[in-house]
C-alpha positions, 0 to 999 in steps of 0.5 A, spaced: 865 468 516 870 465 521 870 467 528 877 466 532 878 466 539 885 468 541 887 467 548 893 466 553 896 468 560 898 475 562 904 477 559 904 471 553 904 476 548 896 476 546 896 483 544 902 482 539 899 476 536 893 480 535 897 486 531 900 481 527 893 477 525 890 484 523 896 485 519 894 479 515 887 482 514 883 479 520 878 484 524 881 484 531 876 485 537 880 486 544 875 484 549 879 488 554 877 494 550 870 492 550 871 491 558 873 498 558 868 501 554 862 498 558 864 501 564 865 508 561 862 514 565 855 515 563 854 507 562 850 503 566 856 499 568 859 505 571 853 506 575 853 499 577 860 499 579 859 505 584 853 502 587 857 495 588 864 498 590 863 505 592 866 512 590 873 509 593 874 506 586 873 513 583 879 518 581 877 525 578 870 522 576 872 516 572 874 509 574 880 508 578 882 502 574 888 500 578 885 501 585 879 497 582 884 492 580 887 491 587 880 490 590 878 484 585 885 481 585 885 481 593 878 479 594 875 473 590 867 475 591 869 482 589 872 479 583 866 475 581 861 481 583 865 485 578 865 480 572 857 479 574 856 486 572 861 487 566 861 480 562 854 480 560 855 487 557 861 485 554 858 479 550 852 484 548 857 489 545 861 483 542 855 480 539 853 487 536 860 487 532 859 480 530 852 482 527 855 488 523 861 484 520 862 483 513 859 476 511 866 474 509 870 476 515 875 473 519 874 476 526 880 475 531 877 476 538 883 477 543 879 474 550 884 473 555 879 470 560 876 465 555 877 459 559 875 462 566 869 465 563 866 458 562 861 462 557 859 457 551 862 462 546 861 459 539 868 460 536 870 456 530 877 456 532 881 457 538 888 460 538 892 460 545 899 464 545 903 460 550 910 462 554 914 460 559 912 463 566 919 466 567 918 469 560 911 472 562 913 475 569 920 478 566 915 482 561 910 484 566 915 487 571 919 490 565 912 494 564 912 496 571 908 491 575 910 489 581 912 481 582 907 480 587 902 483 582 904 479 577 903 473 582 896 475 584 894 475 576 897 469 574 894 465 580 887 467 578 888 465 571 887 458 568 894 454 567 897 454 560 895 446 560 887 448 561 888 454 555 892 449 550 887 443 552 881 447 548 886 450 543 886 448 535 892 451 535 898 454 539 903 459 538 909 459 542 912 466 544 918 465 548 923 467 542 923 474 538 917 478 535 919 476 528 918 468 530 911 470 533 910 473 526 912 468 522 907 463 526 901 468 526 902 468 518 903 461 517 897 459 521 893 465 518 895 463 511 894 455 512 889 454 516 884 460 518 884 463 511 882 456 508 877 455 513 873 461 512 873 459 505 871 452 507 877 448 504 
């Protein structure tokens, strides 16, 4: 088994890279999805968020993620409180996924806040997706985010330098999707697959 962390700043193209790793044959786990799963209505995480943040973060009985996001990106203490609720539950869910994997699997964990979490994950290999800030900003605005929202999120994330410092491989995503695909295929075939075989 080979455990690979895939990280990168907001708008860098992590999700697209993850899709390409899946096409290559890797099992992909999205930590953002795990973060949503552990706070679904009816879970302990959901109840803990209501205790901490109140009914103002609800819409039609479910968490209003946009509202919660606004709160935590404007208030560092609130963000740390939310992380204290969700991060342990996310890690537990991930550990169960790993335990259920086939022994010869290559798992790619799409984990945006790998550097920021400061948690000692035991990944065998770390991949960072990097892109210029202007490129990332343009992508996010095209998706519907406001410029100030992009700035807020970038300010609380690690820098490219910090992410690249812990990386075993860097994927540069300032070009076309095809260029990123070729980088992913090359990395998978020439480094990840041989590493899983112990070559």
